[in-house]
C-alpha positions in Angstrom: 184.3 -6.1 144.4 182.4 -4.0 146.9 179.1 -4.3 148.5 178.7 -0.5 148.4 176.6 -1.1 145.3 174.0 -2.9 147.4 174.1 -0.6 150.4 176.9 -2.2 152.5 180.1 -0.2 152.8 182.5 -3.0 153.5 184.4 -4.5 150.5 184.1 -8.2 149.7 186.1 -10.2 147.1 184.8 -13.1 145.0 185.9 -15.6 147.6 183.8 -13.9 150.3 180.7 -14.0 148.1 181.2 -17.7 147.6 181.7 -18.3 151.3 178.6 -16.4 152.1 176.3 -18.1 149.6 175.4 -20.9 152.0 174.3 -18.3 154.5 171.8 -16.8 152.1 170.6 -20.3 151.0 170.1 -21.2 154.7 168.1 -18.0 155.3 165.8 -19.0 152.4 165.5 -22.5 153.8 164.4 -21.2 157.2 161.9 -18.8 155.6 160.3 -21.8 153.8 160.4 -24.1 156.8 159.0 -21.5 159.2 156.0 -21.1 157.0 155.1 -24.8 157.3 153.1 -25.1 160.5 153.3 -28.9 160.4 157.1 -29.0 160.3 158.6 -30.8 163.3 160.1 -28.7 166.0 163.6 -30.1 165.5 163.4 -29.2 161.8 162.4 -25.6 162.6 165.2 -25.4 165.2 167.8 -26.7 162.8 166.7 -24.4 160.0 166.7 -21.4 162.4 170.3 -21.9 163.5 171.6 -23.0 160.1 172.4 -19.4 158.9 174.5 -18.8 162.1 176.3 -22.1 161.5 177.1 -20.8 158.0 178.5 -17.6 159.4 180.7 -19.6 161.8 181.9 -21.6 158.8 182.6 -18.4 157.0 184.8 -17.3 159.9 186.5 -20.7 160.2 187.3 -20.6 156.4 189.7 -17.8 157.1 192.1 -20.3 158.7 193.3 -21.4 162.0 196.1 -18.8 162.2 193.6 -16.0 161.5 191.3 -17.0 164.3 194.0 -17.9 166.9 195.8 -14.6 166.5 192.7 -12.4 166.7 190.8 -12.4 170.1 188.0 -10.3 168.7 187.2 -12.9 166.1 187.2 -15.6 168.8 184.7 -13.6 170.8 182.5 -13.2 167.7 182.4 -17.0 167.3 181.3 -17.4 170.9 178.6 -14.7 170.4 177.3 -16.6 167.4 177.2 -19.9 169.3 175.3 -18.3 172.2 172.9 -16.7 169.7 172.3 -20.1 168.1 171.6 -21.6 171.5 169.1 -18.8 172.3 167.4 -19.3 168.9 166.7 -23.0 169.7 165.5 -22.2 173.3 163.2 -19.5 172.1 161.3 -22.0 170.1 160.2 -23.9 173.2 156.6 -23.2 174.4 157.8 -22.8 178.0 158.2 -19.5 179.8 161.2 -20.6 181.9 163.0 -22.0 178.9 162.2 -18.8 177.0 163.9 -16.8 179.8 167.0 -19.1 179.5 167.0 -18.4 175.8 166.9 -14.7 176.4 169.8 -15.2 178.8 171.8 -16.9 176.0 171.3 -13.8 173.9 172.3 -11.6 176.8 175.6 -13.6 177.0 175.9 -13.2 173.2 175.6 -9.4 173.5 178.4 -9.5 176.2 180.7 -11.2 173.7 179.7 -8.9 170.9 180.5 -5.9 173.1 183.8 -7.4 173.9 184.5 -8.1 170.3 183.7 -4.5 169.3 186.0 -3.2 172.0 186.0 -0.1 174.2 187.9 2.4 172.1 187.0 5.1 171.3 184.7 5.8 174.3 182.4 8.3 172.4 179.9 9.3 175.1 177.8 11.2 172.5 177.2 7.9 170.7 176.3 6.3 174.0 173.8 9.1 174.6 172.1 8.5 171.3 171.9 4.8 171.9 170.7 5.4 175.4 167.8 7.6 174.2 166.8 5.0 171.7 166.8 2.2 174.2 164.9 4.3 176.8 162.2 5.1 174.2 161.8 1.5 173.3 161.8 0.4 177.0 159.2 3.0 177.9 156.9 1.9 175.2 157.2 -1.8 176.1 156.8 -1.1 179.8 153.2 0.1 179.1 152.4 -3.5 178.1 154.4 -5.4 180.7 154.2 -6.6 184.3 156.8 -5.4 186.8 158.6 -8.7 186.5 158.8 -8.3 182.7 160.0 -4.7 183.0 162.9 -5.8 185.2 163.9 -8.5 182.7 163.6 -6.0 179.9 165.7 -3.5 181.7 168.5 -6.0 182.1 168.4 -7.2 178.5 168.0 -3.7 177.1 171.0 -2.5 179.1 173.2 -5.3 177.5 172.0 -4.8 173.9 172.3 -1.0 174.3 175.9 -1.4 175.5 176.6 -3.6 172.5 175.1 -1.1 170.2 177.0 1.7 171.8 180.3 0.0 171.3 179.4 -0.9 167.7 178.5 2.8 167.0 181.3 4.5 169.0 183.7 4.6 166.0 181.0 5.8 163.7 178.6 8.3 165.2 179.9 11.9 165.4 183.2 10.7 163.9 184.9 12.4 160.9 186.6 9.2 159.8 184.3 6.1 159.6 186.0 2.9 158.6 183.7 0.8 156.3 184.0 -2.3 158.5 183.0 -0.3 161.6 180.0 1.2 159.7 178.9 -2.3 158.7 179.1 -3.5 162.3 177.1 -0.4 163.5 174.4 -1.1 161.0 174.2 -4.7 162.3 173.8 -3.4 165.9 170.9 -1.1 164.9 169.2 -4.0 163.0 169.6 -6.2 166.1 167.8 -3.7 168.2 165.0 -3.3 165.6 164.6 -7.1 165.5 164.3 -7.4 169.3 162.0 -4.5 169.6 159.5 -5.9 167.0 159.8 -9.3 168.7 159.1 -7.8 172.2 156.2 -5.7 170.8 154.6 -8.7 169.3 155.0 -10.8 172.4 153.9 -8.2 175.0 151.8 -5.5 173.3 150.0 -6.4 170.1 150.3 -8.6 167.0 152.7 -7.0 164.5 151.8 -7.8 160.8 154.4 -10.0 159.2 156.3 -10.1 162.5 158.2 -13.3 161.7 159.5 -11.9 158.4 160.5 -8.6 160.0 162.1 -10.1 163.1 164.0 -12.9 161.3 164.9 -10.7 158.3 166.5 -8.0 160.4 168.0 -10.5 162.8 169.9 -12.4 160.1 171.0 -9.2 158.5 172.2 -8.0 161.8 174.3 -11.1 162.4 175.7 -10.9 158.9 176.6 -7.2 159.2 178.2 -7.7 162.6 180.2 -10.7 161.4 181.4 -8.9 158.3 182.3 -5.8 160.3 184.4 -7.6 162.8 186.0 -10.0 160.4 186.9 -7.4 157.8 188.3 -5.1 160.4 190.6 -7.8 161.7 191.7 -8.9 158.3 193.7 -5.6 158.2 195.6 -6.6 161.3 198.9 -8.4 160.6 
């Protein structure tokens, strides 16, 4: 069975759908919990990282041998764990803790970049991603202090690098492996999620921002996970 029918080019079998069902249930749970203002902070934090835990379980269900023999899958697991740590820290109403949370996501992007690999180089794809990042950074800088701009430059460089490596096997390429296309879609969604989040924090209130940010974020994590896992399933 293929997810082409619902807009995802990578192929999934019935076992994959069953393993991913907890992820979609967890996303629904978080959506409900996040709409309850009186919910305890620990409940919100747990519901927020639950979808990422489900993705980790999805990977672990492939077996010990699959993970131990594939370095890129190991890096993906680390990226998901750092993302989960960042999710929890971003909930805290404290600027210093928020920065630490952003640092966790920066580390996650380093591991995503490492998982995607550095071949092919594809400088044209890097140029496209670079332009997109610069446009977003230029817009956000109009609403930010110098200190915030410096932090944004560091973070945008890392997420831009990650997106470049995800899109290098796809943009301007005649042959586009479905798993790589899926991973590239995830990288773009990640950038959209972070851009909307930053716009809401620094510039102006974005309507339905939580739905947009978390919806694109969870789909980004799902697509990146599927892209890397499915590509590595082909490796003996």
